[in-house]
Structure formats: structure tokens, C-alpha cells
N, C-alpha and C positions, 0 to 999 in steps of 0.2 A: 651709730654704734653697731658693732658686729662681733661675732665670735667664731672661733675655729672649732670644728668638731672632727674627731677622728672617725673615718668612715670605713676604711678597708686597708689590708696589706697590699702594697704595690704589686707583689708577686701574684696576688689572686685575681688581678685584672690581666687577661691575655693581651699580648702585644697586638696592636691594631684591633683590640676588642673593647668591650665595655661592661660595666656593671650598673645596676639601677639602685639609686638611693631614694627611698620613699620618705617624704616629709608630710606634715599635715596639709600643706598647701599644694604640693605637686610632686611629681617624680622627676628626679635629676639623673641624667645619663652621665657617667664618668668614664672617659675614654683614656686609653694608654697608647701613646705613639711608639714608633720604633726606637726612639731615643729616650724612652721612659718619661717623656713630657706627659703630664696629665691635664686633661681638659674636663670641665664640667659644664653642662648645658641642660636647660629644661628639656625633658624627654618628650617634646612635642614640636613637630615641624610647624613653622608659621603658616604653611599652606593649608593643610587639612588635619593637623595634629597627629601626623604619622609618628610612630615610635622611633625616634632617632637612634635609640640604643640598639635597634635591630638593623640599622643601616651599615653601609660599608665605609670604613674610615680610610682616607688616603691623605697623607700629609697632615695638615691641620684642618681638614674638612671632613664632613660626613655626608653621604648621599642618603636621602630619605628612602626607605624601602617602598613607600607607596607610589610616589610619582617622580622619583629621581631628582628632586630638588637638591642642590648642593648647598650646605650650610657651613659657614666659616665657624670653627669651634672657638676661635679667640674673640669674635665679636658677636656671634649669634646671627649675623646678617646672611640672608640668602644671596647667592652669587649668580652672576650672569644676568639674563634678562628678568629673572624672577625677583619679586620684591617681597620683603617681609623680614621680620627679626624675631628672635626668641631670646630668653634670658640666658646669660652666662654667669658663672660663679668662679671666684678665685679659688685656686687649689695650691697646695704645697706638699712636698714629700720630705719627711724627716724620719731618719732611722728606719727606712723601709715602710713607713706608714703614710697613708694619704689622708690629708686633712682638707676639709671643705669649709669655705667661709660663707656664712649665712648672715644676713642682716637681722638684727634682733627686732622682733615685732613686725617684720615686713611680710606682707602677703603678696604673692604674685598673681 
């Protein structure tokens, strides 16, 4: 079971930038691509928990600011020779508002 929560206006997320959504279980980084595609990923690199929200977005990946790991924003998977994965969350944009899907009762 899941629910959608409204989190932010699309225009308040800079293009190729992010915003952080705080939940009781974790922080979630919400990124906006050049084409207004929105991605949501746990704000913790699988390597050493670096804040992905402070990384550089390029295409559908983000580079962790601590050790330059590249993380795929669609799967949460580390790319290249690095191994590891972090949580990703479904998003949708309706009427200029960004919604995030969270599993009911799930903790990460």
C-alpha cells in the first residue's frame, strides 16, 4: 500500500538542482532535470552516506560530493566499478506540483 504526498512546487526546485524532503525515517533528495523530469532518492550515498542532494546532477545521474561516486537516479545503483545501491521513490508532477510516493508503514 502506498500514498502520494505533495512536497513542493516544481518551480521551486532549480533545474539540475535539488531540494531535501525530511521524513521520520530518512532525508530524500528530490532532483529536477533539464526536461523537468523529477527524481527522488535517499539523500545518502551507498558508499559513505554522502549527501547526494549536494552533488552535481548530469542527465539522470548524480555525483556524490564526498568521493565522486556516480549514482543512477532512476535505480539508485552506483555506476562504473563502484558497487552499492540506495532507495529511490516514485514521483509525479501535476499542475506544477511535485508529488512523492511513500510506502505506508515502511521504514528504510
